[in-house]
DSSP file (Angstrom, degrees, kcal/mol; ACC not computed):
  #  RESIDUE AA STRUCTURE BP1 BP2  ACC     N-H-->O    O-->H-N    N-H-->O    O-->H-N    TCO  KAPPA ALPHA  PHI   PSI    X-CA   Y-CA   Z-CA
    1    1 A M              0   0    0      0, 0.0     2,-0.1     0, 0.0     0, 0.0   0.000 360.0 360.0 360.0 139.7    1.6   -2.0    8.8
    2    2 A D    >   -     0   0    0      1,-0.1     3,-2.1     2,-0.0     0, 0.0  -0.413 360.0-108.6 -82.4 161.9   -1.7   -3.4    9.6
    3    3 A E  T 3  S+     0   0    0      1,-0.3    -1,-0.1    -2,-0.1     3,-0.1   0.762 116.0  48.7 -65.1 -24.3   -3.8   -2.1   12.5
    4    4 A T  T 3  S+     0   0    0      1,-0.2     2,-1.0     2,-0.0    -1,-0.3   0.254  78.4 110.1 -94.5  10.7   -3.4   -5.2   14.8
    5    5 A G    <   +     0   0    0     -3,-2.1     2,-0.3    39,-0.0    -1,-0.2  -0.204  42.4 142.4 -83.2  43.4    0.4   -5.3   14.2
    6    6 A I        -     0   0    0     -2,-1.0     5,-0.0     1,-0.1    -2,-0.0  -0.679  54.5-114.7 -77.1 135.4    1.1   -4.2   17.7
    7    7 A D    >>  -     0   0    0     -2,-0.3     4,-1.8     1,-0.1     3,-0.6  -0.441  18.6-120.1 -78.1 150.2    4.0   -5.8   19.2
    8    8 A P  H 3> S+     0   0    0      0, 0.0     4,-2.0     0, 0.0    -1,-0.1   0.795 111.9  57.3 -45.9 -41.2    3.6   -8.2   22.3
    9    9 A A  H 3> S+     0   0    0      2,-0.2     4,-2.2     1,-0.2     5,-0.1   0.913 107.0  47.6 -57.8 -46.6    5.7   -6.1   24.5
   10   10 A A  H <> S+     0   0    0     -3,-0.6     4,-2.3     1,-0.2    -1,-0.2   0.823 111.2  51.8 -64.1 -35.1    3.4   -3.0   24.0
   11   11 A M  H  X S+     0   0    0     -4,-1.8     4,-2.8     2,-0.2    -1,-0.2   0.873 108.0  52.3 -67.5 -35.6    0.4   -5.1   24.6
   12   12 A G  H  X S+     0   0    0     -4,-2.0     4,-1.6     2,-0.2    -2,-0.2   0.933 111.1  46.1 -57.7 -50.2    2.0   -6.3   27.9
   13   13 A R  H  X S+     0   0    0     -4,-2.2     4,-2.0     2,-0.2    -2,-0.2   0.907 112.4  50.8 -61.5 -44.5    2.6   -2.8   29.0
   14   14 A L  H  X S+     0   0    0     -4,-2.3     4,-3.1     1,-0.2     5,-0.3   0.924 108.7  53.8 -60.3 -45.7   -1.1   -1.8   27.9
   15   15 A A  H  X S+     0   0    0     -4,-2.8     4,-2.2     1,-0.2    -1,-0.2   0.893 107.5  49.3 -54.7 -42.1   -2.4   -4.9   30.0
   16   16 A K  H  X S+     0   0    0     -4,-1.6     4,-1.4     1,-0.2    -1,-0.2   0.857 112.2  47.5 -67.8 -38.1   -0.6   -3.7   33.0
   17   17 A A  H  X S+     0   0    0     -4,-2.0     4,-2.5     2,-0.2     3,-0.2   0.922 112.4  50.5 -71.5 -38.5   -2.1   -0.1   32.6
   18   18 A L  H  X>S+     0   0    0     -4,-3.1     4,-3.7     1,-0.2     5,-1.3   0.906 105.0  57.9 -63.9 -38.8   -5.6   -1.6   32.0
   19   19 A S  H  <5S+     0   0    0     -4,-2.2     4,-0.3    -5,-0.3    -1,-0.2   0.877 110.0  43.2 -60.2 -36.1   -5.2   -3.7   35.2
   20   20 A F  H  <5S+     0   0    0     -4,-1.4    -2,-0.2    -3,-0.2    -1,-0.2   0.921 123.2  36.7 -77.8 -40.0   -4.6   -0.5   37.2
   21   21 A I  H  <5S+     0   0    0     -4,-2.5    -2,-0.2    -5,-0.1    -3,-0.2   0.961 135.6  16.9 -74.9 -49.6   -7.4    1.4   35.5
   22   22 A C  T  <5S-     0   0    0     -4,-3.7    -3,-0.2    -5,-0.2     3,-0.1   0.645 113.1-102.9 -99.6 -19.5  -10.1   -1.2   34.9
   23   23 A G    > < -     0   0    0     -5,-1.3     3,-1.3    -4,-0.3     6,-0.2  -0.141  31.8 -83.9 103.4 156.4   -8.9   -3.9   37.3
   24   24 A P  T 3  S+     0   0    0      0, 0.0    -1,-0.1     0, 0.0    -5,-0.1   0.685 123.8  46.5 -69.6 -21.9   -7.2   -7.2   36.8
   25   25 A Q  T 3  S+     0   0    0     -3,-0.1     2,-0.1    -6,-0.1    -2,-0.1   0.208  80.7 124.8-107.5  13.3  -10.3   -9.3   35.9
   26   26 A H    <>  -     0   0    0     -3,-1.3     4,-2.3     1,-0.1     5,-0.2  -0.424  69.8-122.3 -62.6 144.3  -11.8   -6.8   33.4
   27   27 A A  H  > S+     0   0    0      1,-0.2     4,-2.4     2,-0.2     5,-0.2   0.873 110.7  49.9 -63.1 -37.1  -12.4   -8.4   30.1
   28   28 A A  H  > S+     0   0    0      2,-0.2     4,-2.0     1,-0.2    -1,-0.2   0.841 111.6  51.0 -69.4 -35.7  -10.2   -5.9   28.1
   29   29 A T  H  > S+     0   0    0     -6,-0.2     4,-1.9     2,-0.2    -2,-0.2   0.885 111.6  45.3 -67.3 -41.2   -7.4   -6.5   30.6
   30   30 A L  H  X S+     0   0    0     -4,-2.3     4,-3.0     2,-0.2    -2,-0.2   0.908 113.3  50.3 -68.5 -42.8   -7.6  -10.2   30.3
   31   31 A A  H  X S+     0   0    0     -4,-2.4     4,-2.2    -5,-0.2    16,-0.3   0.876 110.6  50.0 -63.6 -37.6   -7.8  -10.1   26.5
   32   32 A M  H  X S+     0   0    0     -4,-2.0     4,-2.1     2,-0.2    -1,-0.2   0.889 111.5  48.0 -70.1 -35.4   -4.8   -7.8   26.3
   33   33 A R  H  X S+     0   0    0     -4,-1.9     4,-2.2     2,-0.2    -2,-0.2   0.928 111.2  51.4 -67.1 -41.8   -2.7  -10.1   28.5
   34   34 A K  H  X S+     0   0    0     -4,-3.0     4,-3.0     1,-0.2     5,-0.3   0.915 110.2  47.8 -56.6 -45.6   -3.7  -13.0   26.5
   35   35 A A  H  X S+     0   0    0     -4,-2.2     4,-2.9     8,-0.3    -1,-0.2   0.899 110.9  52.3 -61.0 -42.8   -2.7  -11.2   23.2
   36   36 A A  H  < S+     0   0    0     -4,-2.1    -1,-0.2     1,-0.2    -2,-0.2   0.893 114.2  43.4 -62.5 -43.5    0.6  -10.2   24.8
   37   37 A D  H  < S+     0   0    0     -4,-2.2    -2,-0.2    -5,-0.1    -1,-0.2   0.894 124.9  31.8 -67.2 -43.9    1.3  -13.9   25.8
   38   38 A S  H  < S-     0   0    0     -4,-3.0    -2,-0.2    -5,-0.2    -3,-0.2   0.892  79.3-156.5 -88.5 -37.3    0.2  -15.5   22.6
   39   39 A G     <  +     0   0    0     -4,-2.9     2,-0.1    -5,-0.3    -3,-0.1   0.606  41.4 144.6  70.6  14.6    1.1  -12.9   20.1
   40   40 A T     >  -     0   0    0      1,-0.1     4,-1.6    -5,-0.1    -1,-0.2  -0.470  56.0-127.1 -82.1 157.8   -1.6  -14.3   17.6
   41   41 A E  H  > S+     0   0    0      2,-0.2     4,-2.3     1,-0.2     5,-0.2   0.838 108.8  54.8 -70.4 -33.4   -3.5  -11.9   15.3
   42   42 A S  H  > S+     0   0    0      1,-0.2     4,-1.5     2,-0.2    -1,-0.2   0.903 109.0  47.4 -77.2 -29.8   -6.9  -13.2   16.4
   43   43 A D  H  > S+     0   0    0      2,-0.2     4,-1.9     1,-0.2    -8,-0.3   0.828 112.4  50.1 -67.2 -34.1   -6.0  -12.5   20.0
   44   44 A A  H  X S+     0   0    0     -4,-1.6     4,-2.1     1,-0.2    -2,-0.2   0.847 108.8  52.2 -74.7 -30.1   -4.8   -9.0   19.1
   45   45 A K  H  X S+     0   0    0     -4,-2.3     4,-1.8     2,-0.2    -2,-0.2   0.827 110.8  46.6 -72.7 -32.5   -7.9   -8.3   17.2
   46   46 A R  H  X S+     0   0    0     -4,-1.5     4,-2.2     2,-0.2     5,-0.2   0.898 113.2  50.4 -74.4 -42.0  -10.2   -9.3   20.2
   47   47 A A  H  X S+     0   0    0     -4,-1.9     4,-2.0   -16,-0.3    -2,-0.2   0.919 111.4  47.8 -55.8 -44.9   -8.0   -7.2   22.5
   48   48 A R  H  X S+     0   0    0     -4,-2.1     4,-2.5     2,-0.2     5,-0.2   0.926 112.4  50.8 -57.7 -52.8   -8.3   -4.2   20.1
   49   49 A T  H  X S+     0   0    0     -4,-1.8     4,-1.1     1,-0.2    -1,-0.2   0.897 112.2  43.8 -52.8 -51.1  -12.0   -4.7   20.0
   50   50 A L  H  < S+     0   0    0     -4,-2.2     4,-0.4     1,-0.2    -1,-0.2   0.826 112.4  55.2 -67.0 -35.3  -12.4   -4.8   23.7
   51   51 A F  H >< S+     0   0    0     -4,-2.0     3,-1.2     1,-0.2    -2,-0.2   0.903 106.0  48.7 -67.7 -41.9  -10.1   -1.9   24.1
   52   52 A L  H 3< S+     0   0    0     -4,-2.5    -1,-0.2     1,-0.2    -2,-0.2   0.738 102.7  64.8 -73.9 -17.2  -12.0    0.4   21.8
   53   53 A K  T 3< S+     0   0    0     -4,-1.1    -1,-0.2    -5,-0.2    -2,-0.2   0.636  85.2 100.6 -72.6 -15.6  -15.2   -0.6   23.7
   54   54 A L  S <  S-     0   0    0     -3,-1.2    -3,-0.0    -4,-0.4     5,-0.0  -0.243  92.1 -86.3 -66.7 156.4  -13.7    1.1   26.8
   55   55 A K     >  -     0   0    0      1,-0.1     4,-2.1     4,-0.0     5,-0.2  -0.335  40.8-114.6 -58.0 146.3  -14.9    4.5   27.9
   56   56 A P  H  > S+     0   0    0      0, 0.0     4,-2.4     0, 0.0     5,-0.1   0.863 117.3  51.6 -55.3 -41.1  -12.8    7.3   26.0
   57   57 A G  H  > S+     0   0    0      1,-0.2     4,-2.1     2,-0.2     5,-0.2   0.876 107.9  50.9 -71.1 -32.6  -11.3    8.4   29.4
   58   58 A E  H  > S+     0   0    0      2,-0.2     4,-2.4     1,-0.2    -1,-0.2   0.906 112.2  47.1 -67.5 -37.1  -10.2    4.8   30.3
   59   59 A R  H  X S+     0   0    0     -4,-2.1     4,-2.2     1,-0.2    -2,-0.2   0.924 113.3  48.5 -73.9 -36.6   -8.5    4.5   26.8
   60   60 A R  H  X S+     0   0    0     -4,-2.4     4,-2.4     2,-0.2    -1,-0.2   0.893 111.2  50.9 -60.6 -41.5   -6.8    7.9   27.2
   61   61 A A  H  X S+     0   0    0     -4,-2.1     4,-1.8     2,-0.2    -1,-0.2   0.909 112.8  45.2 -57.5 -50.0   -5.6    7.0   30.7
   62   62 A A  H  X S+     0   0    0     -4,-2.4     4,-1.3     1,-0.2    -2,-0.2   0.925 113.7  48.1 -67.2 -40.0   -4.1    3.7   29.6
   63   63 A M  H  X S+     0   0    0     -4,-2.2     4,-1.2     1,-0.2    -2,-0.2   0.869 112.0  51.2 -63.0 -43.1   -2.5    5.3   26.5
   64   64 A S  H  < S+     0   0    0     -4,-2.4     4,-0.4     1,-0.2    -1,-0.2   0.840 103.7  58.3 -67.5 -33.7   -1.0    8.1   28.8
   65   65 A M  H >< S+     0   0    0     -4,-1.8     3,-1.4     1,-0.2    -1,-0.2   0.902 103.9  53.1 -65.6 -39.0    0.4    5.6   31.2
   66   66 A L  H 3< S+     0   0    0     -4,-1.3    -1,-0.2     1,-0.3    -2,-0.2   0.859 103.3  56.7 -64.3 -36.3    2.4    4.1   28.3
   67   67 A S  T 3<        0   0    0     -4,-1.2    -1,-0.3     1,-0.3    -2,-0.2   0.529 360.0 360.0 -76.5  -6.8    3.9    7.3   27.4
   68   68 A D    <         0   0    0     -3,-1.4    -1,-0.3    -4,-0.4    -2,-0.2   0.487 360.0 360.0 -95.0 360.0    5.4    8.0   30.9
């Protein structure tokens, strides 16, 4: 499976977590929401790039919210 092959439902859950952690208007939150809605590879790549630019603590917090 390629790195950006995340399913849209997972991206939607991650967007909700990012909204709580970073805020609903944060660039990573908006990109993740757009990727979840469109499902296109280019949107997923952009969302992934912005997600990786977050502080490590913010990324860990978002991922831990998904596991709950």
